[in-house]
C-alpha positions as CSV (number, residue, x, y, z in Angstrom):
1,M,108.7,65.2,123.1
2,A,107.5,63.0,120.2
3,T,104.3,61.5,119.0
4,S,103.3,57.9,119.6
5,D,105.0,56.9,116.3
6,G,108.2,58.7,117.2
7,R,107.7,61.8,115.0
8,R,108.4,65.3,116.3
9,V,105.9,67.8,115.0
10,A,106.4,71.6,115.3
11,L,103.8,74.3,114.7
12,I,105.2,77.8,114.0
13,T,103.1,80.9,113.9
14,G,104.7,83.7,111.9
15,I,106.7,81.2,109.8
16,T,107.0,83.7,107.0
17,G,109.0,86.2,109.1
18,Q,112.7,86.4,109.8
19,D,112.7,84.2,112.9
20,G,110.1,81.8,111.5
21,S,112.1,81.0,108.4
22,Y,115.3,80.4,110.3
23,L,113.5,78.3,112.9
24,A,111.8,76.2,110.1
25,E,115.3,75.5,108.6
26,F,116.7,74.6,112.0
27,L,113.9,72.2,112.8
28,L,113.8,70.5,109.4
29,E,117.5,69.8,109.8
30,K,116.7,68.1,113.1
31,G,114.1,65.9,111.4
32,Y,110.9,67.7,112.5
33,D,107.7,67.8,110.6
34,V,107.2,71.5,110.4
35,H,103.8,73.2,110.1
36,G,103.3,76.9,109.7
37,I,100.3,79.3,110.0
38,I,100.1,82.0,107.4
39,R,97.5,84.7,106.7
40,R,95.5,84.7,103.5
41,A,96.7,87.3,101.1
42,S,96.2,88.1,97.4
43,S,99.8,87.1,96.6
44,F,102.3,84.7,98.1
45,N,104.1,86.2,101.1
46,T,106.5,83.2,101.4
47,G,109.7,84.7,100.0
48,R,111.8,83.8,103.1
49,I,110.7,80.2,103.1
50,Q,110.5,79.7,99.3
51,H,113.6,77.4,99.3
52,L,112.0,75.1,101.9
53,Y,109.3,73.9,99.5
54,E,109.7,70.5,98.0
55,D,109.1,72.2,94.6
56,P,109.4,76.0,95.0
57,K,108.1,76.7,91.4
58,C,104.7,75.2,92.1
59,H,104.7,75.7,95.9
60,R,104.5,71.9,96.5
61,Q,104.9,71.2,100.2
62,G,107.1,68.4,101.6
63,K,108.0,68.1,105.2
64,M,107.0,71.7,105.7
65,K,103.3,72.3,105.4
66,L,101.4,75.6,105.6
67,H,97.9,76.3,107.0
68,Y,95.8,79.4,106.7
69,G,95.0,81.0,110.0
70,D,95.1,84.2,112.0
71,M,96.0,85.2,115.5
72,T,92.8,87.3,115.7
73,D,90.6,84.2,114.9
74,S,90.3,81.7,117.7
75,S,88.4,79.1,115.6
76,S,91.2,79.0,113.0
77,L,93.8,78.4,115.7
78,I,91.8,75.6,117.2
79,K,91.2,73.9,113.8
80,V,94.9,74.0,112.9
81,I,96.1,72.7,116.3
82,S,93.5,70.0,116.3
83,A,94.5,68.8,112.8
84,V,98.3,69.0,113.3
85,Q,98.5,67.8,116.9
86,P,102.0,69.3,117.3
87,T,104.5,68.3,120.0
88,E,106.0,71.8,120.0
89,I,104.5,75.2,119.3
90,Y,106.5,78.3,118.6
91,N,104.5,81.5,118.7
92,L,106.4,84.0,116.6
93,A,103.5,85.9,115.0
94,A,103.5,89.5,116.0
95,Q,103.4,93.1,114.8
96,S,107.0,93.8,115.7
97,H,107.7,97.2,114.2
98,V,107.9,99.9,116.9
99,M,106.9,102.9,114.9
100,V,104.0,101.1,113.3
101,S,102.7,100.1,116.8
102,F,102.1,103.8,117.5
103,E,99.9,104.0,114.4
104,V,97.9,100.8,114.8
105,S,98.1,100.4,118.6
106,E,94.8,98.5,118.9
107,Y,95.8,96.0,116.2
108,T,99.2,95.5,117.8
109,A,97.7,94.6,121.1
110,E,95.1,92.4,119.4
111,V,97.8,90.3,117.7
112,D,100.7,90.4,120.2
113,A,98.9,90.2,123.5
114,V,95.3,88.9,123.0
115,G,96.6,86.7,120.2
116,T,98.9,84.9,122.6
117,V,95.9,84.3,125.0
118,R,93.9,82.9,122.1
119,L,96.7,80.5,121.2
120,L,97.1,79.3,124.8
121,D,93.4,78.8,125.1
122,A,93.4,76.8,121.8
123,I,96.2,74.6,123.2
124,R,94.2,74.0,126.4
125,T,91.0,73.3,124.4
126,C,92.8,70.7,122.2
127,G,94.3,69.0,125.3
128,L,98.0,69.4,124.4
129,E,99.4,69.2,128.0
130,K,102.3,67.7,129.9
131,E,100.7,66.0,132.8
132,A,103.5,66.8,135.3
133,Y,103.3,70.6,134.6
134,N,99.7,71.0,133.4
135,M,100.6,73.2,130.4
136,F,104.3,73.5,129.3
137,A,104.9,77.1,128.2
138,C,108.1,79.2,128.1
139,N,108.5,82.9,127.5
140,G,111.6,84.1,125.6
141,I,112.5,87.8,125.8
142,L,114.7,88.2,122.7
143,F,116.5,91.4,122.3
144,N,117.2,92.9,118.8
145,H,118.3,90.2,116.4
146,E,119.0,90.9,112.8
147,S,119.9,89.0,109.6
148,P,119.7,89.5,105.8
149,R,116.1,88.4,106.1
150,R,115.2,91.3,108.4
151,G,112.3,93.4,107.1
152,E,113.4,96.3,105.0
153,N,111.5,98.8,107.1
154,F,113.7,98.1,110.1
155,V,116.7,100.5,110.7
156,T,119.4,97.9,110.2
157,R,118.2,96.8,106.8
158,K,117.3,100.4,105.9
159,V,120.9,101.4,106.5
160,T,122.5,98.6,104.6
161,R,120.2,98.9,101.6
162,S,120.6,102.7,101.5
163,I,124.4,102.5,101.6
164,A,124.4,100.0,98.7
165,K,122.1,102.3,96.7
166,I,124.3,105.3,97.4
167,Q,127.4,103.4,96.2
168,L,125.5,102.4,93.0
169,G,124.3,105.9,92.4
170,L,120.6,105.0,93.0
171,Q,120.3,107.2,96.1
172,D,121.8,110.5,97.3
173,V,121.6,110.4,101.1
174,L,120.6,108.2,104.1
175,E,118.1,109.8,106.5
176,L,117.8,108.5,110.0
177,G,116.4,109.5,113.4
178,N,118.2,109.1,116.7
179,L,121.9,108.3,116.0
180,D,122.9,107.8,119.6
181,A,120.3,105.1,120.5
182,K,122.2,102.0,121.6
183,R,120.9,98.5,121.0
184,D,121.9,94.9,121.9
185,W,122.1,93.5,118.3
186,G,122.4,89.7,117.8
187,H,121.8,87.3,114.9
188,A,118.5,85.5,114.3
189,K,120.2,82.1,113.7
190,D,121.6,82.1,117.2
191,Y,118.3,83.2,118.7
192,V,116.1,80.5,117.0
193,E,118.5,77.9,118.5
194,A,117.8,79.4,121.9
195,M,114.0,79.0,121.3
196,W,114.4,75.3,120.6
197,L,116.6,74.8,123.7
198,M,114.0,76.4,125.9
199,L,111.4,73.7,125.0
200,Q,113.9,70.9,125.5
201,Q,114.2,71.6,129.2
202,T,112.4,69.4,131.8
203,Q,110.6,72.4,133.4
204,P,109.2,75.5,131.7
205,D,110.8,78.8,132.5
206,D,111.3,82.3,131.1
207,Y,114.6,83.4,129.6
208,V,116.3,86.5,128.3
209,I,118.3,86.0,125.0
210,A,120.8,88.7,124.3
211,T,124.5,89.2,123.4
212,G,125.3,91.4,126.4
213,E,126.9,94.2,124.4
214,T,125.5,97.4,122.8
215,H,126.3,99.3,119.7
216,S,124.8,102.7,118.7
217,V,123.1,103.5,115.4
218,R,126.0,105.9,114.7
219,E,128.5,103.0,115.1
220,F,126.4,100.8,112.9
221,V,126.4,103.4,110.1
222,E,130.1,104.0,110.4
223,T,130.9,100.2,110.2
224,A,128.5,99.7,107.3
225,F,130.1,102.5,105.3
226,Q,133.6,101.1,106.0
227,Y,132.5,97.9,104.2
228,I,132.4,99.9,101.0
229,G,135.6,101.8,101.7
230,R,134.1,105.1,102.9
231,T,134.9,106.9,106.2
232,I,132.2,109.0,107.8
233,K,133.0,112.4,109.4
234,W,130.3,113.9,111.5
235,E,129.6,117.7,111.3
236,G,127.1,119.9,113.2
237,K,124.9,119.2,116.2
238,G,121.4,118.1,116.9
239,I,119.1,117.8,114.0
240,N,121.6,119.7,111.9
241,E,124.2,117.0,112.3
242,T,125.3,115.4,109.0
243,G,127.6,112.5,108.1
244,Q,130.1,113.4,105.3
245,D,132.5,111.5,103.3
246,A,135.9,112.2,104.9
247,Q,137.6,112.4,101.4
248,T,135.1,114.1,99.2
249,G,132.9,116.0,101.7
250,Q,129.7,114.7,100.2
251,V,126.8,114.5,102.7
252,L,125.9,110.9,103.0
253,V,123.8,110.8,106.3
254,R,121.3,113.4,107.4
255,I,119.0,113.5,110.4
256,N,115.2,113.7,109.7
257,P,113.0,114.5,112.8
258,K,110.1,112.5,111.4
259,F,112.1,109.3,112.3
260,F,112.2,110.2,116.0
261,R,110.1,107.9,118.1
262,P,107.5,109.4,120.5
263,T,109.1,107.6,123.4
264,E,112.7,106.6,122.9
265,V,114.8,104.3,125.1
266,D,118.4,105.3,124.7
267,I,120.1,102.1,125.9
268,L,118.8,98.5,125.6
269,L,121.1,95.8,127.1
270,G,120.2,92.2,127.9
271,D,121.6,89.7,130.3
272,A,121.5,86.1,129.0
273,S,123.3,84.5,132.0
274,K,120.3,82.4,132.9
275,A,120.1,80.8,129.5
276,R,123.9,80.3,129.5
277,N,123.8,78.6,132.9
278,K,120.7,76.5,132.2
279,F,121.3,75.1,128.7
280,G,124.7,76.5,127.7
281,W,123.5,79.0,125.1
282,K,125.8,81.8,123.9
283,P,125.9,83.8,120.6
284,T,128.3,82.6,117.9
285,I,127.9,85.4,115.3
286,T,129.5,88.7,116.2
287,F,128.2,92.1,115.4
288,E,130.7,92.7,112.6
289,E,130.0,89.3,111.0
290,G,126.3,89.9,111.0
291,L,126.7,93.4,109.5
292,R,129.0,92.0,106.8
293,G,126.4,89.5,105.8
294,R,123.6,92.1,105.5
295,M,125.8,94.4,103.5
296,R,126.8,91.6,101.1
297,L,123.2,90.8,100.5
298,S,122.2,94.5,100.0
299,W,125.1,95.0,97.6
300,V,124.3,91.9,95.5
301,K,120.6,92.9,95.4
302,G,121.4,96.4,94.4
303,R,123.8,95.4,91.6
304,Y,121.2,92.9,90.4
305,A,118.5,95.5,90.3
306,L,120.8,97.9,88.5
307,C,121.7,95.3,85.9
308,L,118.0,94.6,85.4
309,L,117.4,98.3,84.9
310,I,120.2,98.7,82.4
311,L,119.0,95.6,80.5
312,Q,115.5,97.0,80.4
313,I,116.8,100.3,79.1
314,K,118.7,98.5,76.4
315,L,115.8,96.3,75.4
316,T,113.3,99.2,75.4
317,N,113.7,102.2,73.2
318,S,111.6,104.4,70.9
319,R,112.8,102.8,67.7
320,T,110.6,100.7,65.4
321,S,111.7,97.9,63.2
322,W,109.2,98.8,60.4
323,R,107.5,101.8,58.9
324,L,105.1,102.7,56.1
325,N,106.5,104.4,53.1
326,A,104.7,106.9,50.7
327,A,103.1,103.9,48.9
328,D,101.6,102.6,52.1
329,K,103.8,99.6,52.1
330,V,105.6,98.1,55.1
331,V,109.3,98.7,54.8
332,K,111.9,97.2,57.2
333,T,114.3,99.6,58.7
334,T,117.7,98.8,60.3
335,D,118.8,102.3,61.3
336,Y,116.9,104.8,63.3
337,V,115.2,107.3,61.0
338,S,114.4,110.7,62.5
339,P,110.7,111.4,62.4
340,I,111.5,114.9,61.4
341,E,113.3,113.8,58.3
342,D,111.0,110.9,57.6
343,D,107.6,112.7,58.0
344,P,107.5,116.5,58.4
345,I,103.7,116.3,58.7
346,F,104.1,114.2,61.8
347,D,106.6,116.8,63.1
348,I,104.0,119.6,62.6
349,L,101.3,117.6,64.5
350,A,103.7,116.7,67.3
351,N,104.8,120.3,67.8
352,G,101.4,122.1,68.4
353,I,101.7,125.1,70.6
354,I,99.1,127.1,72.4
355,I,99.7,130.9,71.9
356,S,99.1,133.6,74.4
357,N,95.9,133.0,76.4
358,G,94.9,129.8,74.6
359,Q,92.6,131.4,72.0
360,S,94.8,130.4,69.1
361,W,97.4,127.8,68.2
362,S,100.3,127.3,65.9
363,R,102.3,124.5,64.3
364,T,106.0,124.4,63.6
365,A,108.0,122.2,61.4
366,T,111.8,121.9,61.6
367,L,113.7,121.5,58.4
368,E,117.0,119.8,57.9
369,K,119.0,122.9,58.8
370,H,116.8,123.4,62.0
371,E,115.0,126.3,60.4
372,K,111.6,126.7,62.0
373,V,108.6,127.3,59.8
374,L,105.4,128.6,61.6
375,Y,101.9,127.6,60.5
376,C,99.0,129.3,62.3
377,Q,95.3,130.2,61.9
378,E,95.9,133.9,61.6
379,C,99.2,134.0,59.5
380,K,100.0,131.9,56.5
381,A,103.3,133.5,55.6
382,F,106.6,132.6,57.2
383,A,107.0,134.2,60.6
384,S,110.4,135.3,61.7
385,Q,109.5,137.0,65.0
386,E,111.6,136.4,68.1
387,R,110.5,133.3,70.0
388,R,111.2,132.4,73.6
389,L,111.9,129.0,75.2
390,S,109.5,128.1,78.0
391,S,110.4,125.3,80.4
392,F,108.8,122.7,78.1
393,V,107.4,124.3,74.9
394,L,108.4,126.9,72.3
395,K,106.0,129.7,73.1
396,D,105.2,133.1,71.7
397,T,105.3,135.8,74.3
398,K,103.4,139.0,74.0
399,N,103.6,142.3,75.9
400,I,107.0,141.4,77.3
401,N,109.5,144.2,77.4
402,E,112.5,142.4,78.9
403,S,113.2,138.7,78.3
404,F,116.0,136.5,77.1
405,P,116.3,137.2,73.3
406,L,117.7,134.3,71.6
407,S,120.0,134.8,68.6
408,S,119.4,133.0,65.4
409,Q,122.4,130.9,65.9
410,V,121.3,129.7,69.4
411,S,117.6,129.3,68.4
412,N,118.4,127.3,65.3
413,E,120.8,124.9,66.9
414,L,119.9,121.8,68.9
415,V,121.3,122.6,72.4
416,T,122.5,119.5,74.3
417,C,124.4,119.3,77.4
418,T,126.4,116.6,79.3
419,S,127.8,116.6,82.7
420,G,131.3,117.4,81.5
421,Q,130.4,120.4,79.2
422,Q,129.9,124.0,79.9
423,C,126.3,124.7,78.9
424,D,125.8,128.5,79.1
425,N,123.4,128.6,76.3
426,I,120.9,126.2,77.8
427,I,117.8,127.6,79.4
428,L,117.8,127.2,83.1
429,D,114.7,125.3,84.1
430,C,113.6,122.4,86.3
431,G,113.1,119.8,83.5
432,K,109.9,118.4,82.3
433,P,106.8,119.5,84.2
434,V,105.4,116.9,86.7
435,N,102.1,115.4,86.0
436,F,100.4,116.1,89.4
437,T,100.8,117.9,92.7
438,Y,98.3,118.3,95.5
439,Y,98.0,122.0,94.7
440,D,97.1,121.8,91.0
441,N,93.4,122.6,91.9
442,L,94.3,126.2,92.8
443,I,93.2,128.6,90.0
444,G,96.5,130.5,90.1
445,V,98.4,127.2,89.5
446,A,96.1,125.9,86.9
447,N,96.3,129.2,84.9
448,R,100.1,129.4,85.2
449,N,100.6,129.7,81.4
450,K,98.5,132.9,81.3
451,H,100.3,134.9,84.0
452,P,101.8,138.3,82.8
453,L,105.5,139.1,83.4
454,V,105.8,140.7,86.8
455,P,109.5,140.9,88.0
456,E,110.3,140.7,91.7
457,P,113.7,142.2,92.1
458,N,113.6,142.0,95.9
459,V,113.8,138.2,95.6
460,A,117.4,138.5,94.7
461,L,118.1,139.3,98.4
462,M,117.4,135.6,99.1
463,F,120.6,134.7,97.4
464,K,122.7,137.1,99.5
465,K,124.3,135.3,102.4
466,N,125.1,138.4,104.5
467,G,122.4,140.7,103.4
468,G,123.0,143.6,101.0
469,K,121.2,145.5,98.3
470,T,119.4,144.1,95.3
471,I,121.7,145.9,92.9
472,D,124.7,144.0,94.4
473,V,123.3,140.7,93.0
474,D,124.8,139.6,89.7
475,I,121.9,137.9,87.9
476,D,124.1,136.4,85.2
477,L,126.6,135.0,87.7
478,L,123.7,133.7,89.8
479,E,122.3,131.9,86.7
480,K,125.6,130.3,85.9
481,R,125.9,129.0,89.5
482,L,122.4,127.5,89.3
483,K,123.3,125.8,86.0
484,K,126.4,124.4,87.6
485,A,124.4,123.2,90.6
486,K,121.9,121.6,88.3
487,R,124.6,119.7,86.5
488,E,126.0,118.4,89.8
489,K,122.7,117.6,91.5
490,P,119.8,117.8,89.1
491,K,117.2,116.3,91.3
492,S,117.4,118.4,94.5
493,V,114.3,119.9,96.0
494,Q,116.4,122.8,97.3
495,L,117.7,123.4,93.8
496,Y,114.2,123.4,92.3
497,N,113.2,126.0,94.9
498,Q,116.2,128.2,94.1
499,I,115.6,128.1,90.3
500,G,111.9,129.0,91.0
501,N,113.1,132.0,93.0
502,F,115.5,133.0,90.2
503,W,112.6,133.1,87.7
504,R,110.7,135.2,90.2
505,I,113.4,137.8,89.9
506,K,112.9,137.7,86.1
507,G,109.1,137.9,86.5
508,D,108.4,134.6,84.7
509,A,105.6,133.2,86.9
510,Q,105.1,130.1,84.7
511,R,108.6,128.9,85.1
512,S,108.6,129.7,88.8
513,I,105.4,127.7,89.4
514,E,106.7,124.8,87.3
515,C,109.8,124.6,89.5
516,F,107.8,124.9,92.7
517,R,105.4,122.2,91.4
518,R,108.4,119.9,90.7
519,A,109.7,120.5,94.3
520,L,106.2,119.9,95.8
521,A,105.9,116.6,93.8
522,V,108.9,115.3,95.6
523,S,108.3,117.1,99.0
524,P,104.6,118.1,99.2
525,H,104.9,119.4,102.8
526,N,107.9,121.7,102.3
527,A,106.9,124.9,104.0
528,E,109.5,127.0,102.2
529,V,108.4,126.0,98.7
530,L,104.7,126.5,99.7
531,L,105.5,130.1,100.9
532,N,107.4,130.9,97.7
533,L,104.5,129.7,95.6
534,A,102.1,131.8,97.7
535,R,104.3,134.9,97.1
536,V,104.1,134.3,93.3
537,L,100.3,134.0,93.4
538,L,100.1,137.1,95.6
539,V,102.0,139.1,93.0
540,Q,99.6,137.7,90.4
541,H,96.6,138.8,92.6
542,Y,95.3,135.3,93.2
543,L,94.6,136.2,96.8
544,D,92.5,133.2,97.8
545,D,95.2,130.8,96.6
546,A,97.9,132.8,98.2
547,T,96.1,132.8,101.5
548,Y,95.6,129.0,101.4
549,L,99.3,128.4,100.6
550,A,100.6,130.8,103.2
551,R,98.5,129.3,105.9
552,R,99.5,125.8,104.8
553,S,103.2,126.9,104.9
554,L,102.7,128.2,108.4
555,E,101.1,124.9,109.6
556,L,104.0,122.9,108.2
557,Q,106.8,125.3,109.3
558,P,109.1,123.3,111.7
559,P,108.8,124.6,115.3
560,D,112.5,125.3,115.5
561,R,112.4,127.8,112.6
562,N,111.2,131.4,112.6
563,A,107.9,131.9,110.8
564,W,108.1,135.7,110.3
565,E,108.0,135.3,106.5
566,Q,104.6,133.5,106.7
567,Y,103.1,136.2,108.9
568,L,104.5,138.9,106.7
569,T,103.0,137.3,103.7
570,L,99.6,136.8,105.4
571,G,99.7,140.5,106.4
572,Q,100.4,141.6,102.9
573,I,97.6,139.4,101.5
574,F,95.0,140.7,104.0
575,K,96.2,144.2,103.3
576,A,95.5,143.6,99.6
577,Y,92.1,142.2,100.5
578,G,91.3,145.4,102.4
579,H,91.0,143.5,105.7
580,F,93.2,145.9,107.6
581,Q,92.6,144.6,111.1
582,E,93.6,141.1,110.2
583,A,96.6,142.5,108.3
584,A,97.7,144.5,111.3
585,V,97.6,141.4,113.5
586,H,99.8,139.4,111.3
587,L,102.2,142.3,110.6
588,R,102.6,142.8,114.4
589,H,103.3,139.2,114.8
590,A,106.0,139.3,112.1
591,L,107.6,142.3,113.8
592,E,107.6,140.4,117.1
593,L,109.5,137.6,115.5
594,K,111.9,139.9,113.6
595,P,111.9,143.5,115.0
596,D,114.2,144.9,112.2
597,L,111.7,143.9,109.4
598,S,111.3,147.1,107.5
599,D,108.7,145.7,105.1
600,A,106.3,144.8,108.0
601,A,106.9,148.1,109.8
602,D,106.1,150.1,106.7
603,A,103.0,148.1,105.9
604,L,101.8,148.2,109.5
605,K,102.3,152.0,109.6
606,E,100.3,152.3,106.4
607,V,97.5,150.1,107.7
608,E,97.3,151.9,111.1
609,S,97.1,155.3,109.4
610,L,93.9,154.3,107.7
611,P,90.5,155.1,109.3
612,A,89.6,152.7,112.1
613,A,86.2,152.0,110.6
614,S,86.0,152.5,106.9
615,I,82.5,152.0,105.5
616,H,82.1,150.9,102.0
617,I,79.7,152.9,99.8
618,Y,77.5,149.9,99.2
619,T,77.4,149.1,102.9
620,L,76.3,152.7,103.6
621,L,73.6,152.6,100.9
622,I,72.2,149.3,102.3
623,I,72.0,150.8,105.8
624,I,70.2,153.9,104.5
625,C,67.7,151.7,102.7
626,L,67.1,149.6,105.7
627,V,66.4,152.7,107.9
628,L,64.0,154.2,105.4
629,G,62.2,150.8,105.2
630,V,61.8,150.6,108.9
631,L,60.5,154.2,109.1
632,L,58.0,153.5,106.3
633,V,56.7,150.4,108.2
634,V,56.3,152.4,111.4
635,L,54.5,155.3,109.8
636,S,52.1,152.9,108.0
637,S,51.4,151.1,111.3
638,V,50.5,154.4,113.0
639,E,48.1,155.5,110.2
640,C,46.4,152.1,110.3
641,D,45.9,152.4,114.1
642,E,44.4,155.9,113.8
643,D,42.0,154.8,111.1
644,S,40.9,151.8,113.1
645,T,40.3,153.9,116.2
646,L,38.1,156.4,114.3
647,V,36.0,153.7,112.7
648,S,35.5,151.9,116.0
649,G,34.5,155.2,117.7
650,Q,31.8,155.9,115.1
651,L,30.3,152.5,115.3
652,Q,30.4,152.2,119.1
653,R,27.2,153.4,120.9
654,P,27.2,154.8,124.4
655,V,26.3,152.2,126.9
656,Q,23.3,153.0,129.2
657,R,23.9,152.2,132.8
658,H,21.0,151.4,135.2
659,F,20.8,153.4,138.4
660,S,21.7,151.4,141.4
661,R,20.6,152.8,144.7
662,A,22.8,150.5,146.7
663,M,25.9,151.5,144.8
664,A,25.1,155.2,145.1
665,M,24.6,154.9,148.9
666,R,27.9,153.0,149.2
667,S,29.8,155.7,147.3
668,L,28.2,158.3,149.4
669,R,29.3,156.6,152.6
670,L,32.9,156.2,151.4
671,N,33.1,159.8,150.5
672,V,31.7,160.9,153.8
673,A,34.1,158.8,155.7
674,R,37.1,160.0,153.7
675,N,36.0,163.7,154.4
676,K,35.8,163.0,158.1
677,R,39.4,161.6,158.2
678,C,40.6,164.7,156.5
């Protein structure tokens, strides 16, 4: 259908989406005047149709024109339709993400369902009708169709982008939900042609557009990895299933339950025979061809981003091209001059250290031979006492009997490590402390640099695979293994957790907390890390903080994992509080979950051996005072009543009663009658 002057005008809602951009290209090639409705935003959301502008740099529109509107605003739809007077309208605007629809269900219905009604009503209001059929409207049921322009939050683009990042070293693992879900995947270019063919028919009708074949998410992942030359081998079952590189054994795919949908349809398969018979439509792009195109785009974008990152690193560094000399003159520099060699005063200012509990400070300067000179408020002479590396500062440590004494050779040398070297002398830590976690408001976490050294040797049992005794754990060997793991995978939440537990064995609460903070910065809802942090604060007697963290860990513990550790920790916390009844409840629960738990059994036996009702001395004193107070009030009230009775008796005069003959005779008659009855 065309206008009176022969023009064909198309209006597309959702023109900035995947389907809208391909449809705009398709219609422009056929000579249409294309108009699109876009929502107002603070920035341009026209990346998919940028190339369709007459001048993309200044967004000058040619045969494609854009109008502001919204599917939730009937007036805007009527204005656009009235101004454009389109011959064909394609309604592609929708909230199409399944998982998001569960979060914003009302908005999804408002746009997808009610928005369509608004558009149809606007068409009727503006009088855009075909006389023979009143209103010409078709409904296309389009099964999954993908392309390189697919949104990055959809599973197909997520898979291709993640695989490209893994290949470039920008990502470690791909996390997915249901791997066995089967979908009918087509290509968006084929499907927009079907949209156009629907409106070219003489009579409106509804059509299903699909390829007629299904592929599982697992098959999609395997095919995508084959594009980069990797073969996936699946290990495990259920949520513990992982996809590993068949050659190296590296875990590349992992299942994350948070990506499971509340209601999952296992198989979606469409039948497009009606469209094939009516107007001869059939898909032209195969599943493998479409996947190859998406992988190629993700690979190019990933390499482009990596090149930009490398270029930014090369262009940005800490060197300056000028400096001030001793005469306060600007001097050009070509080579990097160490600030230590250039300005020892700056080195002193940059190396300020808080000592002990924060009541004093010290400054250190490093000479050319890496000899450390200490300046402080209390000592002006050279200090040669043993010093100890913290996770991020050089810190004096008092009242420590057992630590890691550093030899002069080690402490006076600059220790560096690369991935190919053996770094046994480097201190095992979790790197630079993170700036923020959601648990920094806890007092025990805020005061982490003031905690005393309290070793927890029983923590070593966590590193025993088949149980055993604490003395069987080789701490030095454990430290070497953790250092090796850190070199191989330095940014692992599990590794941060293990290093934190290692420092619990040594009793260094500060390093433990820093490692747990780093893990929580990456995974703030990790129940295991929260529990370990609670154990550290329990040992340091921050009971309120430990209670909060243990309960939080219990809330976040996955339902398929045993929670006996959380209940044991809560029982020990309440036992330390003196709340023996609550402690007994949690300890019994821990024993129900793990009957052979000796720690819970011993603690429960100790709690139950205590008196059932132990009254605190202050509570008893308060009760005695209250009883005495009540007795005093009662006695005072009795004395007041006696005094008032005495006074009223003295003041009251006897009342003289007049003799009544009638009353006397009546009493006499009653007495006589009563005597007769007797």
